[in-house]
Backbone bond lengths (Angstrom), bond angles and torsions (degrees), N, CA, C in turn:
res aa  C-N    CA-C-N  psi(-1)  N-CA   C-N-CA  omega(-1)  CA-C   N-CA-C  phi
1 M - - - 1.449 - - 1.526 108.18 -
2 R 1.275 116.82 122.40 1.460 122.68 179.18 1.525 108.98 -91.81
3 P 1.362 117.79 125.98 1.463 118.23 -179.76 1.530 110.20 -65.76
4 T 1.352 115.65 140.41 1.450 122.30 179.56 1.526 110.90 -87.87
5 E 1.294 118.18 -21.51 1.454 122.09 176.53 1.543 107.62 -138.67
6 I 1.320 113.95 163.60 1.464 118.75 179.41 1.519 108.57 -76.19
7 D 1.300 116.72 109.42 1.441 121.53 179.56 1.539 110.37 -118.44
8 W 1.288 115.83 30.07 1.456 123.72 177.63 1.501 109.16 -137.82
9 N 1.336 115.56 166.24 1.444 120.08 -176.88 1.549 108.57 -144.84
10 I 1.310 115.21 147.73 1.462 120.12 175.02 1.517 108.86 -136.79
11 E 1.318 115.80 133.93 1.460 122.08 178.16 1.510 107.98 -135.14
12 Q 1.322 115.62 157.10 1.466 118.85 177.80 1.537 109.99 -107.12
13 S 1.358 114.24 130.14 1.434 120.46 178.26 1.515 110.68 -87.00
14 I 1.306 117.40 112.25 1.475 122.10 176.34 1.544 109.34 -66.50
15 L 1.332 115.71 -30.61 1.478 120.79 175.90 1.487 111.49 -55.19
16 I 1.343 117.03 -47.53 1.465 120.36 179.61 1.532 110.96 -69.63
17 V 1.303 117.45 -42.28 1.463 120.30 179.15 1.518 110.15 -59.79
18 D 1.330 118.18 -47.14 1.476 121.99 -177.92 1.517 113.21 -72.00
19 N 1.316 118.86 -19.95 1.488 122.86 -177.38 1.526 110.39 -124.46
20 H 1.314 116.31 33.44 1.460 122.11 -171.93 1.523 112.57 -54.76
21 S 1.322 117.38 -53.60 1.490 119.67 -176.87 1.525 111.83 -62.78
22 E 1.338 116.46 -36.25 1.475 119.77 178.17 1.542 111.09 -65.26
23 F 1.321 117.00 -41.52 1.470 120.33 179.43 1.535 109.56 -65.11
24 I 1.332 117.43 -40.68 1.477 119.81 176.94 1.494 110.65 -59.78
25 S 1.369 116.78 -49.36 1.456 120.60 179.08 1.533 112.97 -59.02
26 D 1.346 114.04 -42.54 1.494 118.45 177.68 1.537 111.06 -60.13
27 C 1.312 116.30 -44.67 1.481 120.50 -179.67 1.502 111.51 -63.45
28 E 1.331 116.17 -40.34 1.469 119.51 177.96 1.547 110.86 -62.48
29 L 1.349 116.67 -42.11 1.456 121.61 176.01 1.525 112.19 -62.13
30 I 1.326 116.11 -46.61 1.477 119.81 179.20 1.536 109.90 -60.60
31 N 1.299 118.11 -42.12 1.459 122.18 -179.46 1.549 109.04 -62.75
32 Q 1.341 116.09 -44.48 1.476 119.70 176.87 1.498 112.26 -60.26
33 K 1.333 117.04 -46.70 1.502 121.22 -179.52 1.512 110.39 -63.90
34 F 1.338 116.11 -39.48 1.475 119.83 178.51 1.535 110.70 -59.48
35 K 1.332 116.21 -45.27 1.461 121.08 -179.84 1.514 111.41 -61.86
36 Q 1.339 117.61 -36.37 1.460 121.27 176.06 1.533 111.36 -67.53
37 Q 1.287 117.00 -43.47 1.448 122.30 -177.16 1.545 112.68 -74.46
38 F 1.337 116.19 -36.18 1.460 120.73 -176.33 1.534 108.46 -129.72
39 P 1.326 117.88 71.95 1.481 120.40 -172.12 1.532 114.66 -62.94
40 N 1.318 117.58 -20.07 1.478 120.23 -178.85 1.518 113.51 -98.05
41 N 1.353 116.41 9.89 1.465 120.93 -179.42 1.530 108.96 -130.22
42 S 1.318 114.18 166.17 1.480 120.25 178.64 1.542 107.42 -125.15
43 T 1.318 115.15 147.04 1.475 118.10 176.41 1.516 110.38 -67.35
44 T 1.312 116.63 -18.46 1.488 120.79 -175.42 1.525 106.80 -146.73
45 L 1.310 116.34 -166.77 1.461 122.91 178.90 1.526 111.34 -52.03
46 D 1.344 117.44 122.40 1.460 116.94 178.65 1.534 109.18 -103.76
47 Q 1.310 116.43 -175.45 1.445 122.49 -174.87 1.545 112.92 -60.52
48 K 1.355 116.93 -24.31 1.440 120.95 179.51 1.531 111.48 -94.51
49 G 1.313 117.91 6.38 1.447 120.20 -178.85 1.496 115.53 80.71
50 D 1.339 116.87 10.29 1.457 122.84 -178.14 1.520 110.67 -83.33
51 T 1.321 117.09 132.33 1.467 122.85 177.61 1.535 111.42 -118.30
52 S 1.319 118.10 10.56 1.486 120.37 -171.66 1.501 114.88 -67.22
53 G 1.322 121.62 -14.93 1.443 122.09 -177.76 1.516 114.68 -64.86
54 Y 1.323 117.80 -21.82 1.441 120.14 -178.09 1.527 112.96 -61.30
55 S 1.317 116.35 -25.79 1.484 119.45 -175.89 1.515 113.64 -85.80
56 L 1.312 117.14 2.35 1.485 121.09 -176.92 1.521 113.91 -93.31
57 Y 1.332 117.52 -9.37 1.450 120.28 -175.59 1.502 110.39 -157.82
58 N 1.301 118.79 169.68 1.440 123.90 171.43 1.534 106.42 -124.61
59 V 1.304 117.83 126.42 1.474 121.10 -174.75 1.518 111.26 -59.00
60 F 1.323 118.65 -29.87 1.477 120.19 -178.66 1.526 110.04 -79.44
61 A 1.316 120.57 -23.98 1.441 121.68 170.88 1.540 109.38 -75.12
62 A 1.322 115.78 -38.44 1.461 121.09 -178.47 1.553 111.06 -67.12
63 T 1.308 117.61 -26.60 1.468 121.07 -177.00 1.535 112.35 -99.07
64 S 1.328 116.09 1.80 1.467 119.73 -179.51 1.526 109.67 -73.52
65 P 1.256 121.08 136.88 1.447 132.22 4.94 1.548 114.56 -107.88
66 N 1.339 116.20 46.05 1.467 120.64 -179.96 1.532 110.95 -68.74
67 P 1.326 118.68 124.37 1.470 122.75 -176.32 1.516 113.91 -58.69
68 R 1.353 117.18 -36.59 1.453 121.53 -177.75 1.565 108.69 -66.25
69 W 1.326 115.91 -42.34 1.479 120.19 179.56 1.518 110.64 -73.16
70 H 1.301 116.66 -33.17 1.484 119.44 174.60 1.532 109.99 -61.41
71 S 1.331 116.87 -42.74 1.475 120.04 177.77 1.534 110.59 -63.22
72 L 1.344 117.92 -41.67 1.460 120.79 178.18 1.538 109.03 -63.88
73 F 1.321 118.29 -41.13 1.456 121.63 179.04 1.524 110.08 -60.34
74 Q 1.318 116.19 -46.70 1.493 119.61 178.86 1.517 111.41 -60.84
75 E 1.341 116.37 -41.30 1.475 119.79 178.73 1.525 110.50 -62.59
76 L 1.339 115.39 -45.89 1.459 121.52 -179.73 1.520 110.66 -61.45
77 V 1.317 116.92 -44.48 1.472 121.28 -179.39 1.553 108.93 -59.56
78 G 1.320 118.28 -42.70 1.453 121.52 176.59 1.514 112.13 -59.67
79 I 1.325 115.98 -43.85 1.492 120.32 179.14 1.506 109.94 -64.11
80 I 1.327 117.28 -44.65 1.465 121.02 -179.88 1.524 110.56 -61.54
81 R 1.338 116.46 -48.25 1.460 120.69 -178.03 1.526 110.73 -61.88
82 D 1.321 118.26 -41.14 1.456 121.27 177.18 1.534 111.80 -62.53
83 H 1.322 115.82 -40.47 1.469 119.42 -177.58 1.535 110.88 -72.61
84 V 1.305 116.74 -44.75 1.477 120.69 -176.58 1.545 109.82 -71.63
85 N 1.320 116.15 -31.22 1.467 122.77 173.75 1.538 113.82 62.51
86 H 1.296 116.91 38.74 1.459 122.85 168.71 1.514 109.81 -154.47
87 D 1.341 116.59 157.86 1.465 119.10 -176.49 1.539 111.12 -105.63
88 G 1.318 118.07 19.49 1.443 121.22 177.49 1.542 111.46 -74.31
89 P 1.317 116.38 175.81 1.471 120.38 -179.46 1.537 113.19 -59.46
90 L 1.324 115.92 137.38 1.441 124.69 175.66 1.537 108.92 -136.36
91 W 1.326 115.25 149.90 1.461 122.10 173.96 1.518 108.96 -131.26
92 M 1.328 116.04 147.67 1.470 119.33 -176.35 1.545 108.98 -136.68
93 Q 1.323 114.43 139.17 1.455 120.45 164.90 1.510 109.52 -112.07
94 S 1.312 118.94 146.93 1.429 122.23 -178.97 1.521 110.86 -147.49
95 W 1.308 116.94 140.42 1.445 122.33 -175.14 1.525 109.72 -143.40
96 I 1.339 116.42 164.78 1.465 121.50 177.58 1.513 108.72 -97.91
97 N 1.308 115.57 137.06 1.472 123.02 169.97 1.521 107.50 -105.05
98 F 1.329 114.58 120.13 1.470 122.74 172.05 1.522 107.59 -112.79
99 Q 1.310 116.86 115.72 1.482 117.98 -174.72 1.493 110.26 -135.81
100 Q 1.341 115.10 126.65 1.428 120.44 173.86 1.534 107.70 -84.34
101 H 1.327 115.81 165.82 1.464 119.05 -179.26 1.532 108.92 -55.32
102 G 1.283 117.84 128.67 1.480 123.54 179.22 1.523 112.74 95.05
103 D 1.353 119.00 -4.36 1.488 120.71 -176.22 1.514 113.28 -101.83
104 T 1.299 119.61 7.37 1.442 120.59 -176.08 1.541 110.48 -68.59
105 L 1.357 115.48 152.77 1.457 120.67 -177.99 1.512 111.78 -74.61
106 D 1.310 116.11 144.61 1.449 122.65 174.74 1.547 108.69 -74.37
107 W 1.287 117.41 -175.59 1.506 121.48 -178.82 1.529 107.81 -55.78
108 H 1.355 113.71 133.80 1.444 122.04 177.76 1.520 109.00 -161.87
109 S 1.330 116.42 169.54 1.459 122.46 175.39 1.508 107.64 -140.17
110 H 1.328 115.66 177.32 1.444 121.37 -176.67 1.572 107.05 -122.12
111 S 1.317 115.53 143.28 1.471 120.10 -174.72 1.527 111.20 -93.30
112 F 1.294 115.85 40.54 1.459 123.00 178.10 1.543 108.72 -127.44
113 P 1.325 117.30 157.78 1.467 117.55 -177.90 1.555 113.82 -60.47
114 Y 1.311 116.87 -33.13 1.473 120.25 -175.58 1.547 109.38 -134.24
115 H 1.311 114.28 143.27 1.480 120.86 175.33 1.524 108.35 -138.85
116 G 1.300 113.62 149.62 1.451 118.00 176.52 1.533 111.18 -158.62
117 Y 1.321 113.79 177.28 1.472 119.79 178.00 1.528 109.52 -150.58
118 I 1.313 113.70 155.47 1.454 122.39 178.14 1.513 108.37 -120.75
119 S 1.325 116.70 124.31 1.470 120.59 -177.57 1.546 109.03 -86.09
120 I 1.328 114.76 110.37 1.477 120.05 174.81 1.521 109.00 -90.01
121 D 1.311 117.12 -55.60 1.499 121.52 176.58 1.531 105.67 -142.01
122 P 1.327 116.87 77.78 1.456 120.36 -169.30 1.553 116.17 -79.80
123 K 1.308 115.84 -2.26 1.470 121.42 -175.01 1.551 108.72 56.22
124 D 1.318 117.98 -162.13 1.437 119.77 -179.68 1.533 107.92 -93.70
125 T 1.324 115.90 85.13 1.459 122.96 -176.72 1.524 110.25 -133.07
126 T 1.310 114.74 162.43 1.453 122.86 175.78 1.507 106.77 -133.24
127 T 1.347 115.47 133.31 1.466 119.23 173.18 1.529 107.14 -91.13
128 V 1.342 115.44 121.42 1.458 121.66 -177.14 1.510 107.71 -103.63
129 F 1.305 115.29 121.19 1.460 124.05 175.21 1.528 108.03 -106.51
130 E 1.341 115.76 165.24 1.450 118.13 173.19 1.506 109.01 -65.72
131 G 1.309 119.25 107.57 1.442 122.84 176.39 1.518 116.92 105.42
132 Y 1.355 118.46 -12.81 1.449 119.90 179.51 1.533 109.97 -163.48
133 K 1.335 113.71 165.23 1.489 121.15 -179.21 1.520 108.04 -130.14
134 I 1.352 113.02 145.57 1.460 120.32 177.26 1.540 108.65 -119.22
135 P 1.337 119.57 111.39 1.464 118.62 172.65 1.514 109.29 -67.73
136 N 1.286 117.93 128.15 1.447 122.08 -173.78 1.537 109.49 -85.54
137 E 1.321 113.72 127.17 1.479 120.55 177.77 1.530 109.14 -131.07
138 V 1.323 116.94 150.79 1.457 121.79 177.48 1.549 110.45 -51.15
139 G 1.325 115.34 127.32 1.434 120.92 178.53 1.503 116.35 91.17
140 N 1.338 118.60 -9.34 1.473 119.09 179.10 1.519 111.19 -62.97
141 I 1.300 116.82 135.93 1.473 123.70 171.89 1.512 107.44 -122.04
142 Y 1.315 115.62 114.73 1.456 123.51 179.90 1.522 109.94 -105.67
143 I 1.352 117.41 141.79 1.445 123.10 169.80 1.490 110.19 -142.99
144 G 1.341 117.31 138.02 1.444 123.40 -179.98 1.501 110.41 -164.02
145 P 1.325 115.62 -168.35 1.481 119.88 -179.40 1.549 111.54 -63.16
146 G 1.307 116.20 137.98 1.445 120.54 -179.19 1.510 114.45 -71.62
147 E 1.304 116.71 -29.83 1.479 119.70 -176.40 1.519 113.33 -81.75
148 R 1.332 119.54 -3.12 1.452 122.29 -177.99 1.523 110.50 -76.78
149 A 1.344 115.57 120.57 1.438 119.15 -179.39 1.537 110.67 -66.50
150 H 1.351 114.35 144.52 1.454 121.67 179.49 1.506 111.10 -154.64
151 T 1.332 113.70 162.79 1.445 122.28 177.13 1.544 107.91 -148.76
152 V 1.314 116.33 170.19 1.461 119.46 179.42 1.550 106.49 -114.07
153 K 1.325 113.70 129.16 1.486 120.50 175.51 1.503 108.24 -103.12
154 V 1.338 116.01 127.12 1.461 121.76 175.52 1.525 108.14 -86.81
155 N 1.327 116.31 115.53 1.473 121.02 -179.53 1.510 114.05 -78.88
156 E 1.330 116.21 -34.98 1.467 121.60 178.48 1.526 107.80 -140.69
157 P 1.354 117.85 139.73 1.451 119.18 176.44 1.527 109.62 -57.86
158 Y 1.340 114.75 148.78 1.471 118.12 -177.36 1.520 110.32 -138.00
159 E 1.312 113.50 157.30 1.486 122.03 174.49 1.516 107.74 -96.74
160 G 1.300 116.62 158.83 1.449 121.28 177.29 1.511 110.85 75.03
161 E 1.349 115.07 -151.95 1.450 119.13 -174.82 1.517 112.22 -123.90
162 R 1.304 113.26 139.94 1.464 121.21 174.24 1.513 106.39 -81.13
163 I 1.345 117.78 129.58 1.462 122.48 -175.18 1.512 109.32 -122.60
164 T 1.355 115.03 120.45 1.445 121.65 172.61 1.519 107.39 -136.49
165 L 1.336 115.36 162.74 1.452 122.21 171.57 1.490 106.58 -110.42
166 G 1.308 118.02 126.13 1.471 121.33 174.02 1.527 108.04 -95.93
167 F 1.308 118.06 153.18 1.434 121.88 172.90 1.516 112.53 -149.68
168 D 1.326 116.32 147.43 1.429 124.91 173.98 1.507 109.00 -123.10
169 V 1.319 116.97 143.08 1.462 121.30 -178.45 1.522 107.61 -128.23
170 T 1.312 117.08 135.18 1.460 120.44 173.66 1.519 111.27 -130.62
171 D 1.302 114.00 150.29 1.454 121.40 173.23 1.513 110.82 -114.66
172 R 1.338 115.54 14.16 1.453 122.53 -177.67 1.540 108.40 -104.28
173 P 1.338 117.41 108.79 1.466 119.04 -179.66 1.540 111.00 -62.96
174 D 1.313 114.86 150.83 1.463 120.45 179.17 1.524 106.30 -111.53
175 D 1.291 116.18 129.91 1.466 121.53 -179.17 1.522 112.77 -80.69
176 I 1.315 118.78 -5.78 1.440 122.44 -179.38 1.508 111.02 -104.06
177 P 1.331 119.10 98.13 1.470 121.44 -178.80 1.535 111.74 -57.82
178 F 1.274 115.39 145.92 1.475 123.80 173.92 1.543 113.11 67.86
179 K 1.327 117.34 13.13 1.447 120.00 177.55 1.548 110.10 -69.42
180 G 1.324 115.65 -38.10 1.444 120.45 -177.15 1.509 110.39 -120.22
181 W 1.321 117.52 95.45 1.475 123.24 -179.97 1.526 113.17 -65.03
182 S 1.296 116.34 -18.93 1.465 119.92 -174.40 1.522 113.90 -89.87
183 F 1.319 119.06 -12.48 1.465 121.87 -178.86 1.508 113.07 -83.13
184 I 1.326 115.24 137.17 1.461 121.67 173.29 1.524 107.67 -128.67
185 P 1.347 116.30 152.78 1.482 118.25 179.33 1.488 111.61 -74.02
186 I 1.312 116.80 147.10 1.443 123.24 172.16 1.554 106.18 -101.95
187 L 1.305 116.34 114.47 1.462 120.25 -175.23 1.525 111.34 -97.42
């Protein structure tokens, strides 16, 4: 389905650009701690194609009370609120994607009203959505419809790991408490 109007937004976080190496180090530490806490899960796509680890934590809870991550959270909340364009209740889950060359996810979508990602160290990649492409750059924060299928295209082979933060946002309350451990309220 090709979008008929622009229903997505992208902004660049100067906070990430100015603190790039610190965010990379923080993400590496979070990934290491996650592996210690959940040895049978991965924060992102693992060798078996499993992505279930994202639902076990929220990256902003894991980084609390770090001032740099608090500032990023505040920036993200502002972007989400501007995009959603209402002040009603919202909840967000967010996770780290660590991907080596060849490990990017194939076409998929998210079953939430809104989905986005933050490029921490995206390497030379492009996120391809149905109808448009986003060249990934350090500090980019994308938000759009959750149900829109997308994949990541690697433009050039890379060493190390591609690091992004994924996030889903919902405005639909869930009547089953504790169903989603990864969701936190956006105030």
